[in-house]
N, C-alpha and C positions, 0 to 999 in steps of 0.2 A: 479405445481404451478411456473410460471415464475416469477421467482426475482431476478433481476439486481441491486439491492442494501442495504446495509445493514451497520447500526454501531456496531461495538464490544469493547469490550474493555479487554486487554491481560496485563497476570503481569507474569512476567517471576519468575522463585523459587531464592527461597533465597540460600546463600551459605551457608552451613552448619558453627558452628563455632568449632575453635579451642579449647583445650583444654588444662587444669592446670590437669599436673600428674607427677609421680617421679617413681625410679627403687624403688621396694621395692622386695630385694634379701636378702636371707639368704648370712649372711658375708660381705651384702654390704649394711653397717646402712647409708651410706650418697650418696645414688643413683643418678645422677644427671636428670634432668627434660627428660623427654619422651613423652611427651605430641602431640599428632596427629594433621596432619590440617581438617578444614572442606572439604568437598566435594562441588563442584560446582555445584549450581543453574539452571536449566533447561529451557536451552534455550526454546525460540516459533517460532518456521521456517513456511514459506510460502513457496508454491510447487505448480506445474501444476498437475491436474487429469485431462488428457482426455476424461473420463467419463462423467463428468460430465457438468451441461447444466445451471445449477442455480447457484443462490447465497444462497438458499431455507435452507441448514443446519447452515445456521448464521442468520436466521428469528429469530430466538425464542432462542438460544443458544450467548447470548452475553456478557456474561462475562464468560472467556477462562485463566488457571489459569494451570502454569508446575508446574511441583513435586520441593521440597526445597532439596538441598543438605546436607548429613549428618554429622553429627559432626563428631569430629574427636574422637581417640581413644588411649588407651596406646600404651607401646610400639613402637611409631610412626608413628601407623599405621590412613594413612589420610581415614573419612570417606568416605562414596560412592558418585560418582556424580549423579545426577537427570538425566531421560532420557532426551531429547531433545523431545516436543511438536509439532509436523508436523501436520500443516493447512494446510489443501488440498482445493483448489481452480479451477473453471474452467478458460482455457485459454482464453487468452484477459483480466485477472481482473487486476486491478488497486487500487490501497491500497493507504489511503491520511493519513497524519498525522489529526485528526478531530482539533487539537487545532491551526497549524498554515496554514493546507492547504499545506504541502509538499509533493509532490510524495515520499511513500516508497519504493513502489515495483511494477513496471511494469509487471506482472506473462505471456510471451509471449512464452518462451522456456519451452521446457516440460522438460528439466532437470540442470535448475536451482532452486536453494535454496535460499532466500532469508530471514535472521534473522529478523524480525517485533521484537524482543525484547529480551536483551540479558539476562541472568542468571546471580545473586551475585556472587563473587568470594569467595572461603570457606576462612575463619577466620585461619591465623596461630598459630601450640599451641607453648606452652612455650617452649619449647626446641630449638626454631630459638631466644631466647631472651637471651640467656646463653652465659654471657662474663668472661670473668679471676676474674672480679672485682665482678659483679653480678650473682655467677655459680646456682641459685636455684630460679629464678626468678617465683614469683606467680602468673601471670596472662598472658593470650591469648588472641587472636581478637577475635572477633564475627564476622562473614560471613555478606557480605553486599546482602540486598535487591536487587531484580533482577529488571530489567526495566518495567514501567509500563506504559503504552499508550494506548491511545482512537484515534482507529480507522475508519475511513470512508472508505467501500470498495463498489467499483463500476467494472458491468460486462460493455466492450466494447466488441460485437462479432467480431470475427476473419471471416472477407471473405474477398474475393478477389472484386464482385462486389456487389451492392449494387441497389436494384430497388427500388423506391421513387418515388411518385407522390400522387394524391389526393385517400380519401377514392372511391372503386369502379372505379379507374382507369384499374381496371384487372392485377394488380401483382400477387394477389394469383391463380390467373389463368393461368398465365403465368409459373410463379416457379412452377407450381404441372405438367406442361406438358414439361418443359425440365429438370427434375430432379424427384428423387422417393419422393421427401417431399409431403406431403399430408397434406396442410393447409384447413383451413373451408374455406368454399365459398359460401355466399347469395348475394342477391343483396339489402343489407343494409349499410352505411355507419360501420364502423370501424367492420367489423368482425375477422379483425385478428387483434387482443389484443396483442399478444408476435411475434418477431422478431422469424423468420421462416427461418433455411439453409437450403441447398441443395447442391449438388454435380450434377454440369453439364461437360456430360463427350462429351469433344468435337472432335475428330479423336483419335489422341494419347494425346491428349493434358484432362486436365480437370480443373477445377476451381470450387470454393466453392461462391455460388450467395447466400444471404438475400434479405428476403420478408419484408421490414421498414414498420411499421403500416401508414397506410396513416396521411398525412400530410397537416394541414389546413391553414391557415390565424390567425397568431397569434400562431402559435405555439411552436417558440422560447421561448414566455412568458409562456405559458402550456396552451393554448387554445389543442382541442382536446387529442389529446394520445403523440401528437408529443414535450412536453416538457422529458417526460418518455424514449422517443426512438429515439430521434437524434443524441443519443449519440454513439448509435450504427452505423451511416452511418462513424464517422468520424475516421475509422481504414480503410472501404475499399480503395481500389486503384482505381478504376473505378466504377462512377454512371450510372445508368440506368434510365433515364425519363421518367416514362411511362405514357403516357397521354393519356386519352378520346377523342379519334380526333372526336368521332359522337357525343359529348356534351349530351351524353342519358340524364344528370343530371339537362340539363339548363345551361349548366355553359359554355364558351365561351375558349378551348383548350390553347389558347394565354396567355390565363390572369390566366389560371391553371398554364402553364408553369412560368411565373415571379413572381407568389407569392409563389411557390414550392423552386422557387430558390432565392428570396430575404430571404424567413425563416433560409433556411440553412446558408446564409450569415450571419446573425444576430446572428444566435446559435455560428459560429465557420467559421468567413474568408476565413481559407486556405479550406474548402469546396466548395468554390467557384474555385479555383484554381484545383481541381480533372477533369483529363479528362472524357467527357460523349456523351451519346449519348441521340438521341430523339427516342423511340419508341411508333409511331403514333398507338393505339389500336382501337380495333371494326371495323375495317375496311371494313365487310363485313353490317356497319351501314353509313357508313360515303356517305351524300349526298353531302355535300360542299365541293367539291373535292379542292377550294383552300383554304382550312385549312392548308394541304401540305409545301404551297410554304410559308406561314404566319410562320409555325413553324420553318421552315429552315431557312428566315429571321431572325424571335428572338432569337434562338438556335445560327446560325452563324454555325452548324454544320450539317452533314447527319443527316437525319428524316427516318427511316425505318417503312413502313407500313406493320403493322402487323394486324392480328385476332389470340388472346389464345385462345379464343372458337373453331377455326377449325383448328386453328394451322398453319396458312397463315402466307408465311414469317419467321416464327418462325427460319427455319435455318440458312436464309440469314443473322439473326439479332446474332443469336451466334456465328455467324463465325466472324461477324465486333466485335465484346464483345469481340471476344478472340483474334484479334488479336491487340485490341485498348491495351488490357488486358499486351500482350507479351511487345508492344511499353512503356507500362509504367514502368514493370518491370525492363525494361533495362536500363529505364532512370534513377531509382532507382538504380542499382546495379554501376550504374557508377559514381553518387554522393556519394554511398558509398565507393568504391575504392577512389575518391577524398579523401575526409576526413579523412580514413584510410592513406594515401601516407604525406597531414598536422598535422598526429600525435594527431590526434581522441582529444578527451577530455581527457582532467588532470584531475587525484582524487589526494584530496590537504587531508595527515589525520592531524588533529589536535590534539594536545597534551593537555591530560588533564591538567586540572588547579592544580598548587600545592598548597599547605598547605602555604605558605609566599603569596600566590595572594590572599587571604581574605580580603573580604570586612566590613568593621566595622561604623556602623550607633547607633545611638543614635535614641533610639523609646519607647516609653509608660517605662519609667523609666529604661529600661535596655538598654543593650549593646550585641546589635543583632551582631553575627559572619555567614557569608554568603558565601557560594561558595563553589566549587565544592571539594576542597581538605579537607577544615576543615569539612563541611559535614561527608564527608567520615572518617576523623580521630575519627568522634564522634561516627556514629555507627559501626564502629571495636570496640570500645570501653564497656568495661565492666563497668558499670556505678558503679555497687553495690562492686567493686573487688577495694580498697583504692590502692591496688598495681597498678592496670591499671590505677586510674587517676591520681598518680603520676607519671608515665610513658609520660601518656596524657600534663599533666602541663608542663612537661621536652620539647616535642615535638613543645608546644606553644611560646616556651621562644625563644628555638632553631632558631624558625621559624619569628623570630620576633614582633612575635601579642602580646603579653604580655605588649615589651616595647611601641606598639602602643596603647592600652589598657591605660597608664600610661600616654604617652602623651597628652589624652584624659581626665587625669584627674579622671580614675576611683576610687574608697573610695574603705574601707573594708566593704563588708557586700552589696554591689556594685551585682546587678544582671546580670550575662551573659546568656543569650539565644545562644542556635544552634537548629534550627530545631525544637522539641517540647521540648527540654532539657532546664533545669533552673538550673544556681548554682551560688553560693555566692562568690564571688570573695573576697579570704583571703590575702594580702600582706604577702611571705614569704613563706608561706605555704601552695599555690595553691588553688584551688579552689576545693570545695564540693557541694556534690547535696544539 
């Protein structure tokens, strides 16, 4: 089954909790804190597996979770970090954030790994919080949850040359003649129900060619099979328009050419900028010889007369395709060299929000705190531990958040909400669950 799109949800692992522990040894009546840190939660990582051809593995396996890190142990022993979870995809897979539409990963190179969701860091044990004044801290940090993401996965085949044209134009026969691919061939529309890849050997050179299922008028809007497979044309470098020059289906070859070009442009205008040539197929059945001149005038490029069924003109066509492909690859290399010389793309790393950057709103009878810093603090805090709550309150005072709440006329007993947690504000003593 050829599956070229899927939706998945990924959950990276939670970090393990730091623990509260003290040395308990003979003749050491007041041993210091020795609680270890929690281990890191597992990342979820995407990489290319060249043996895969479809996204069938993700058709039904839609929820993917990495393991959590282990909690810390006594004697300052850190908990074990979880193994990263590697997800394998076919080459050419693009992964998007399903909520924002942003591109998360474009899996082209085999040796590249992309982190889709980062595992949560482990919490620190109580040994980290010992000071000359507070020598026996009875609190530790919780590990943070890993990232959760809803992703849309799309496969765009990687091919050098794409064969496009109406159903029954002879694309499948052509690819079966020039490569070792064995597509299904029959005399009815939409015989090809999925893209077919093959390798053309042309002297010392070789290139990958793809037979894209037949396009019809309205394909860019979902008619026929176009909506499902037009994306597979986007990555090709060169296009070959295969036209039924004999009009065996009762259609005009020039009209077919114009309609296919129109659908390509409606789906993605960049496709119209790809270099292309025209293969006038079914030469053995042509009665109106003027069709070649008409096609040449309509396309503005060279038209190659072929017969995929008898292999007439196939060698000349493949030679022309190889030359056009070499020219395009040379142009792309020169373009890449210019971009590199100009410095290429700049990557900016944004700093995470700090605690003092928290936002405060008054909603539904509660003061709601939001922001990465304050949310991270609450997740780190063991709310069942009074000492941990006192530490949290102290950090809210230092960051100015308590002062801002007072400016907003917070009163004794008012609710303070962070994520799914609610606290009662108590002037002077802090906040409690």
